[in-house]
VMD Tcl script that builds the backbone (N, CA, C; Angstrom):
set m [mol new atoms 330]
animate dup $m
set s [atomselect $m all]
$s set {name element resname resid chain x y z} {
  {N N MET 1 A 80.224 45.661 -18.450}
  {CA C MET 1 A 80.322 46.632 -17.476}
  {C C MET 1 A 81.537 47.517 -17.874}
  {N N LYS 2 A 81.451 48.852 -17.689}
  {CA C LYS 2 A 82.493 49.931 -18.128}
  {C C LYS 2 A 82.746 50.703 -16.891}
  {N N LEU 3 A 84.019 51.192 -16.796}
  {CA C LEU 3 A 84.305 52.129 -15.890}
  {C C LEU 3 A 84.645 53.477 -16.624}
  {N N MET 4 A 83.885 54.507 -16.139}
  {CA C MET 4 A 84.072 55.798 -16.837}
  {C C MET 4 A 84.821 56.733 -15.841}
  {N N TYR 5 A 85.896 57.331 -16.561}
  {CA C TYR 5 A 86.572 58.443 -15.895}
  {C C TYR 5 A 86.059 59.637 -16.481}
  {N N ILE 6 A 85.501 60.630 -15.684}
  {CA C ILE 6 A 84.906 61.783 -16.195}
  {C C ILE 6 A 85.730 62.898 -15.602}
  {N N ILE 7 A 86.437 63.646 -16.374}
  {CA C ILE 7 A 87.195 64.734 -15.785}
  {C C ILE 7 A 86.642 66.105 -16.183}
  {N N VAL 8 A 86.234 66.846 -15.172}
  {CA C VAL 8 A 85.586 68.145 -15.354}
  {C C VAL 8 A 86.254 69.280 -14.552}
  {N N ARG 9 A 86.050 70.462 -15.049}
  {CA C ARG 9 A 86.540 71.599 -14.235}
  {C C ARG 9 A 85.835 71.631 -12.799}
  {N N GLN 10 A 86.429 72.185 -11.830}
  {CA C GLN 10 A 85.823 72.234 -10.520}
  {C C GLN 10 A 84.551 73.074 -10.567}
  {N N ASP 11 A 84.579 74.083 -11.545}
  {CA C ASP 11 A 83.422 74.948 -11.593}
  {C C ASP 11 A 82.083 74.158 -12.068}
  {N N ASN 12 A 82.262 73.075 -12.706}
  {CA C ASN 12 A 81.250 72.239 -13.254}
  {C C ASN 12 A 80.982 71.106 -12.437}
  {N N GLU 13 A 81.789 70.680 -11.407}
  {CA C GLU 13 A 81.655 69.405 -10.633}
  {C C GLU 13 A 80.428 69.312 -10.006}
  {N N GLU 14 A 79.861 70.392 -9.324}
  {CA C GLU 14 A 78.610 70.185 -8.540}
  {C C GLU 14 A 77.499 69.846 -9.499}
  {N N ASP 15 A 77.441 70.640 -10.557}
  {CA C ASP 15 A 76.276 70.393 -11.559}
  {C C ASP 15 A 76.264 68.987 -12.185}
  {N N VAL 16 A 77.520 68.536 -12.639}
  {CA C VAL 16 A 77.692 67.283 -13.136}
  {C C VAL 16 A 77.258 66.204 -12.144}
  {N N THR 17 A 77.886 66.243 -10.949}
  {CA C THR 17 A 77.589 65.298 -9.948}
  {C C THR 17 A 76.139 65.153 -9.647}
  {N N THR 18 A 75.472 66.255 -9.390}
  {CA C THR 18 A 74.062 66.250 -9.034}
  {C C THR 18 A 73.203 65.655 -10.196}
  {N N ALA 19 A 73.481 66.046 -11.408}
  {CA C ALA 19 A 72.791 65.448 -12.527}
  {C C ALA 19 A 72.885 63.954 -12.662}
  {N N LEU 20 A 74.238 63.456 -12.573}
  {CA C LEU 20 A 74.413 62.044 -12.681}
  {C C LEU 20 A 73.768 61.220 -11.476}
  {N N ILE 21 A 73.804 61.789 -10.265}
  {CA C ILE 21 A 73.087 61.115 -9.057}
  {C C ILE 21 A 71.523 61.097 -9.368}
  {N N LYS 22 A 71.016 62.138 -9.915}
  {CA C LYS 22 A 69.529 62.260 -10.243}
  {C C LYS 22 A 69.177 61.058 -11.197}
  {N N LYS 23 A 70.138 60.793 -12.161}
  {CA C LYS 23 A 69.893 59.664 -13.185}
  {C C LYS 23 A 70.326 58.258 -12.503}
  {N N ASN 24 A 70.551 58.310 -11.338}
  {CA C ASN 24 A 70.859 56.971 -10.537}
  {C C ASN 24 A 72.351 56.361 -10.840}
  {N N PHE 25 A 73.291 57.239 -11.245}
  {CA C PHE 25 A 74.606 56.841 -11.440}
  {C C PHE 25 A 75.328 56.998 -10.130}
  {N N ARG 26 A 76.038 55.925 -9.795}
  {CA C ARG 26 A 76.830 55.973 -8.520}
  {C C ARG 26 A 78.288 56.557 -8.962}
  {N N ILE 27 A 78.728 57.509 -8.217}
  {CA C ILE 27 A 79.931 57.993 -8.640}
  {C C ILE 27 A 80.867 58.091 -7.461}
  {N N THR 28 A 82.302 58.175 -7.741}
  {CA C THR 28 A 83.289 58.454 -6.758}
  {C C THR 28 A 84.057 59.666 -7.217}
  {N N LYS 29 A 84.278 60.694 -6.429}
  {CA C LYS 29 A 84.832 61.952 -6.781}
  {C C LYS 29 A 86.306 62.025 -6.287}
  {N N LEU 30 A 87.170 62.397 -7.105}
  {CA C LEU 30 A 88.547 62.656 -6.720}
  {C C LEU 30 A 88.948 64.056 -7.106}
  {N N SER 31 A 89.640 64.821 -6.298}
  {CA C SER 31 A 90.108 66.205 -6.559}
  {C C SER 31 A 91.515 65.967 -7.374}
  {N N THR 32 A 91.524 66.605 -8.555}
  {CA C THR 32 A 92.661 66.450 -9.342}
  {C C THR 32 A 92.995 67.871 -9.806}
  {N N SER 33 A 94.228 68.050 -10.553}
  {CA C SER 33 A 94.650 69.267 -11.233}
  {C C SER 33 A 95.041 69.173 -12.532}
  {N N GLY 34 A 94.659 70.058 -13.512}
  {CA C GLY 34 A 95.056 69.902 -14.798}
  {C C GLY 34 A 96.494 70.334 -15.107}
  {N N GLY 35 A 96.987 69.932 -16.147}
  {CA C GLY 35 A 98.449 70.167 -16.455}
  {C C GLY 35 A 98.636 71.492 -17.153}
  {N N PHE 36 A 97.677 71.932 -17.996}
  {CA C PHE 36 A 97.978 73.123 -18.815}
  {C C PHE 36 A 97.751 74.351 -18.001}
  {N N LEU 37 A 96.602 74.525 -17.322}
  {CA C LEU 37 A 96.351 75.813 -16.614}
  {C C LEU 37 A 96.690 75.593 -15.247}
  {N N LYS 38 A 96.874 74.401 -14.782}
  {CA C LYS 38 A 97.189 74.006 -13.417}
  {C C LYS 38 A 96.026 74.438 -12.471}
  {N N LYS 39 A 94.811 74.341 -12.953}
  {CA C LYS 39 A 93.669 74.665 -12.208}
  {C C LYS 39 A 92.959 73.551 -11.623}
  {N N GLY 40 A 92.248 73.526 -10.663}
  {CA C GLY 40 A 91.503 72.401 -10.053}
  {C C GLY 40 A 90.533 71.717 -10.973}
  {N N ASN 41 A 90.617 70.395 -11.103}
  {CA C ASN 41 A 89.695 69.619 -11.908}
  {C C ASN 41 A 89.020 68.587 -10.853}
  {N N THR 42 A 88.029 67.957 -11.271}
  {CA C THR 42 A 87.440 66.887 -10.512}
  {C C THR 42 A 87.341 65.688 -11.476}
  {N N THR 43 A 87.874 64.563 -10.959}
  {CA C THR 43 A 87.653 63.299 -11.772}
  {C C THR 43 A 86.596 62.418 -11.052}
  {N N LEU 44 A 85.583 62.230 -11.795}
  {CA C LEU 44 A 84.526 61.298 -11.351}
  {C C LEU 44 A 84.679 59.939 -11.921}
  {N N MET 45 A 84.471 58.889 -11.102}
  {CA C MET 45 A 84.595 57.479 -11.564}
  {C C MET 45 A 83.184 56.932 -11.258}
  {N N SER 46 A 82.771 56.186 -12.385}
  {CA C SER 46 A 81.515 55.486 -12.251}
  {C C SER 46 A 81.463 54.222 -13.041}
  {N N CYS 47 A 81.082 53.096 -12.325}
  {CA C CYS 47 A 80.943 51.812 -13.171}
  {C C CYS 47 A 79.467 51.817 -13.571}
  {N N VAL 48 A 79.345 51.618 -14.885}
  {CA C VAL 48 A 77.953 51.455 -15.543}
  {C C VAL 48 A 77.889 50.277 -16.420}
  {N N GLU 49 A 76.681 49.890 -16.683}
  {CA C GLU 49 A 76.376 48.942 -17.623}
  {C C GLU 49 A 76.742 49.484 -19.000}
  {N N ASP 50 A 77.154 48.530 -19.990}
  {CA C ASP 50 A 77.506 48.901 -21.365}
  {C C ASP 50 A 76.454 49.786 -21.910}
  {N N ASN 51 A 75.155 49.426 -21.721}
  {CA C ASN 51 A 74.113 50.286 -22.414}
  {C C ASN 51 A 73.765 51.596 -21.765}
  {N N GLU 52 A 74.510 51.816 -20.602}
  {CA C GLU 52 A 74.347 53.128 -19.844}
  {C C GLU 52 A 75.337 54.193 -20.240}
  {N N VAL 53 A 76.370 53.881 -20.938}
  {CA C VAL 53 A 77.555 54.683 -21.233}
  {C C VAL 53 A 76.995 55.999 -22.041}
  {N N ASP 54 A 76.371 55.834 -23.006}
  {CA C ASP 54 A 75.880 56.964 -23.837}
  {C C ASP 54 A 74.958 57.854 -22.946}
  {N N GLU 55 A 74.109 57.412 -22.067}
  {CA C GLU 55 A 73.237 58.266 -21.206}
  {C C GLU 55 A 74.114 59.014 -20.246}
  {N N ALA 56 A 75.160 58.455 -19.723}
  {CA C ALA 56 A 76.046 59.087 -18.808}
  {C C ALA 56 A 76.793 60.216 -19.529}
  {N N ILE 57 A 77.296 60.004 -20.747}
  {CA C ILE 57 A 77.956 60.986 -21.570}
  {C C ILE 57 A 77.027 62.216 -21.830}
  {N N LYS 58 A 75.791 61.817 -22.245}
  {CA C LYS 58 A 74.674 62.887 -22.534}
  {C C LYS 58 A 74.521 63.775 -21.335}
  {N N VAL 59 A 74.485 63.144 -20.113}
  {CA C VAL 59 A 74.226 64.045 -18.930}
  {C C VAL 59 A 75.472 64.955 -18.706}
  {N N VAL 60 A 76.657 64.466 -18.915}
  {CA C VAL 60 A 77.833 65.229 -18.661}
  {C C VAL 60 A 77.809 66.421 -19.795}
  {N N LYS 61 A 77.544 66.148 -21.067}
  {CA C LYS 61 A 77.523 67.098 -22.079}
  {C C LYS 61 A 76.481 68.243 -21.754}
  {N N GLU 62 A 75.377 67.848 -21.244}
  {CA C GLU 62 A 74.385 68.839 -20.887}
  {C C GLU 62 A 74.821 69.835 -19.741}
  {N N GLU 63 A 75.614 69.304 -18.906}
  {CA C GLU 63 A 75.923 70.058 -17.637}
  {C C GLU 63 A 77.347 70.845 -17.915}
  {N N CYS 64 A 78.196 70.333 -18.883}
  {CA C CYS 64 A 79.431 71.201 -19.008}
  {C C CYS 64 A 79.954 71.186 -20.441}
  {N N GLY 65 A 78.963 70.973 -21.257}
  {CA C GLY 65 A 79.400 71.050 -22.691}
  {C C GLY 65 A 79.661 72.482 -23.163}
  {N N LYS 66 A 79.146 73.529 -22.396}
  {CA C LYS 66 A 79.429 74.886 -22.855}
  {C C LYS 66 A 80.845 75.253 -22.577}
  {N N ARG 67 A 81.490 75.967 -23.526}
  {CA C ARG 67 A 82.854 76.342 -23.342}
  {C C ARG 67 A 82.930 77.865 -23.388}
  {N N LYS 68 A 83.900 78.343 -22.673}
  {CA C LYS 68 A 84.200 79.835 -22.534}
  {C C LYS 68 A 85.584 80.184 -22.948}
  {N N ASN 69 A 85.625 81.363 -23.443}
  {CA C ASN 69 A 87.007 81.898 -23.804}
  {C C ASN 69 A 87.516 82.752 -22.656}
  {N N ILE 70 A 88.739 82.580 -22.293}
  {CA C ILE 70 A 89.390 83.429 -21.254}
  {C C ILE 70 A 90.741 83.824 -21.857}
  {N N THR 71 A 91.284 84.882 -21.232}
  {CA C THR 71 A 92.631 85.297 -21.648}
  {C C THR 71 A 93.510 85.106 -20.478}
  {N N VAL 72 A 94.664 84.462 -20.775}
  {CA C VAL 72 A 95.574 84.188 -19.779}
  {C C VAL 72 A 97.014 84.680 -20.244}
  {N N ASN 73 A 97.904 84.903 -19.490}
  {CA C ASN 73 A 99.177 85.386 -19.692}
  {C C ASN 73 A 100.205 84.228 -19.901}
  {N N MET 74 A 100.560 83.677 -21.146}
  {CA C MET 74 A 101.356 82.620 -21.330}
  {C C MET 74 A 102.842 83.061 -21.323}
  {N N PRO 75 A 103.741 82.290 -20.734}
  {CA C PRO 75 A 105.091 82.635 -20.796}
  {C C PRO 75 A 105.727 82.453 -22.202}
  {N N LEU 76 A 106.563 83.459 -22.514}
  {CA C LEU 76 A 107.250 83.582 -23.763}
  {C C LEU 76 A 108.759 83.763 -23.463}
  {N N THR 77 A 109.541 82.949 -23.985}
  {CA C THR 77 A 111.006 82.977 -23.841}
  {C C THR 77 A 111.567 83.802 -25.106}
  {N N LEU 78 A 112.102 84.888 -24.925}
  {CA C LEU 78 A 112.759 85.656 -26.001}
  {C C LEU 78 A 114.212 85.335 -26.119}
  {N N PRO 79 A 114.786 85.361 -27.440}
  {CA C PRO 79 A 116.105 84.960 -27.613}
  {C C PRO 79 A 117.146 85.978 -27.089}
  {N N SER 80 A 116.680 87.117 -26.759}
  {CA C SER 80 A 117.653 88.218 -26.238}
  {C C SER 80 A 118.150 87.772 -24.802}
  {N N THR 81 A 119.445 88.236 -24.580}
  {CA C THR 81 A 119.968 87.986 -23.074}
  {C C THR 81 A 119.475 88.929 -22.207}
  {N N ALA 82 A 118.980 90.042 -22.674}
  {CA C ALA 82 A 118.510 91.284 -21.803}
  {C C ALA 82 A 117.072 90.809 -21.343}
  {N N ILE 83 A 116.296 90.213 -22.093}
  {CA C ILE 83 A 114.868 89.869 -21.752}
  {C C ILE 83 A 114.847 88.364 -21.940}
  {N N SER 84 A 114.836 87.606 -20.677}
  {CA C SER 84 A 114.756 86.217 -20.925}
  {C C SER 84 A 113.396 85.610 -20.614}
  {N N TYR 85 A 112.424 86.445 -20.112}
  {CA C TYR 85 A 111.139 85.893 -19.943}
  {C C TYR 85 A 110.097 87.008 -19.914}
  {N N SER 86 A 108.985 86.780 -20.599}
  {CA C SER 86 A 107.960 87.788 -20.762}
  {C C SER 86 A 106.593 86.955 -20.803}
  {N N THR 87 A 105.579 87.676 -20.819}
  {CA C THR 87 A 104.211 86.991 -20.961}
  {C C THR 87 A 103.510 87.660 -22.153}
  {N N VAL 88 A 102.654 86.835 -22.687}
  {CA C VAL 88 A 101.813 87.213 -23.847}
  {C C VAL 88 A 100.427 86.918 -23.524}
  {N N PRO 89 A 99.433 87.896 -23.675}
  {CA C PRO 89 A 98.063 87.497 -23.433}
  {C C PRO 89 A 97.544 86.585 -24.546}
  {N N THR 90 A 96.967 85.446 -24.162}
  {CA C THR 90 A 96.474 84.487 -25.081}
  {C C THR 90 A 95.116 84.052 -24.823}
  {N N ASN 91 A 94.202 83.956 -25.739}
  {CA C ASN 91 A 92.879 83.515 -25.635}
  {C C ASN 91 A 92.781 82.097 -25.636}
  {N N ILE 92 A 92.219 81.351 -24.746}
  {CA C ILE 92 A 91.995 79.945 -24.722}
  {C C ILE 92 A 90.653 79.504 -24.311}
  {N N GLU 93 A 90.252 78.501 -24.905}
  {CA C GLU 93 A 88.803 77.841 -24.605}
  {C C GLU 93 A 88.919 76.948 -23.443}
  {N N ILE 94 A 87.942 77.085 -22.517}
  {CA C ILE 94 A 87.942 76.298 -21.277}
  {C C ILE 94 A 86.430 75.680 -21.169}
  {N N GLY 95 A 86.410 74.677 -20.337}
  {CA C GLY 95 A 85.126 74.016 -20.115}
  {C C GLY 95 A 85.140 72.661 -20.724}
  {N N GLY 96 A 83.861 72.106 -20.812}
  {CA C GLY 96 A 83.769 70.825 -21.408}
  {C C GLY 96 A 84.311 69.676 -20.448}
  {N N ALA 97 A 84.527 68.570 -20.945}
  {CA C ALA 97 A 85.016 67.419 -20.167}
  {C C ALA 97 A 85.731 66.499 -20.912}
  {N N THR 98 A 86.537 65.661 -20.233}
  {CA C THR 98 A 87.303 64.517 -20.807}
  {C C THR 98 A 86.721 63.396 -20.270}
  {N N ILE 99 A 86.323 62.407 -21.092}
  {CA C ILE 99 A 85.796 61.131 -20.564}
  {C C ILE 99 A 86.519 59.958 -21.244}
  {N N ILE 100 A 86.924 59.083 -20.342}
  {CA C ILE 100 A 87.610 57.860 -20.673}
  {C C ILE 100 A 86.775 56.552 -20.250}
  {N N VAL 101 A 86.634 55.756 -21.173}
  {CA C VAL 101 A 85.686 54.512 -20.849}
  {C C VAL 101 A 86.509 53.260 -21.023}
  {N N THR 102 A 86.550 52.416 -19.926}
  {CA C THR 102 A 87.433 51.235 -20.090}
  {C C THR 102 A 86.540 50.089 -19.613}
  {N N ASP 103 A 86.924 48.787 -20.079}
  {CA C ASP 103 A 86.197 47.708 -19.663}
  {C C ASP 103 A 86.546 47.360 -18.252}
  {N N VAL 104 A 85.747 46.629 -17.557}
  {CA C VAL 104 A 85.784 46.231 -16.143}
  {C C VAL 104 A 85.635 44.653 -16.110}
  {N N ALA 105 A 86.624 43.953 -15.633}
  {CA C ALA 105 A 86.633 42.609 -15.371}
  {C C ALA 105 A 85.689 42.170 -14.373}
  {N N LYS 106 A 85.614 42.901 -13.303}
  {CA C LYS 106 A 84.818 42.450 -12.304}
  {C C LYS 106 A 84.413 43.750 -11.330}
  {N N PHE 107 A 83.089 43.700 -10.946}
  {CA C PHE 107 A 82.625 44.875 -10.163}
  {C C PHE 107 A 81.791 44.288 -9.042}
  {N N GLU 108 A 81.878 44.780 -7.829}
  {CA C GLU 108 A 81.066 44.394 -6.761}
  {C C GLU 108 A 80.779 45.584 -5.940}
  {N N HIS 109 A 79.507 45.760 -5.545}
  {CA C HIS 109 A 78.989 46.802 -4.698}
  {C C HIS 109 A 78.238 46.168 -3.566}
  {N N PHE 110 A 78.604 46.388 -2.356}
  {CA C PHE 110 A 77.911 45.789 -1.248}
  {C C PHE 110 A 77.878 46.719 -0.069}
}
mol reanalyze $m
mol bondsrecalc $m
mol representation Tube
mol addrep $m
């Protein structure tokens, strides 16, 4: 038995959740936030049999594997005392998912 932590952008949460439920995966949903862009994420937790891990990952990839480029203004500290803070437009890639799989010593559902 494995515990999967599936971290997706809030934009993808509904599609991923619906697709996993259609494939009979039981999930628990937590609202979380990312560290880099400080945007909303959703962390899904699901206990699955060892042989179901690859299928769950496949479902997640199908729903949020597409990535987009966006432009954000990143802070830039300049060495001058006259200007101590500025922003620079930076292109970054968003989307996808982060999946962590761990062993489960015991699981009960009732």
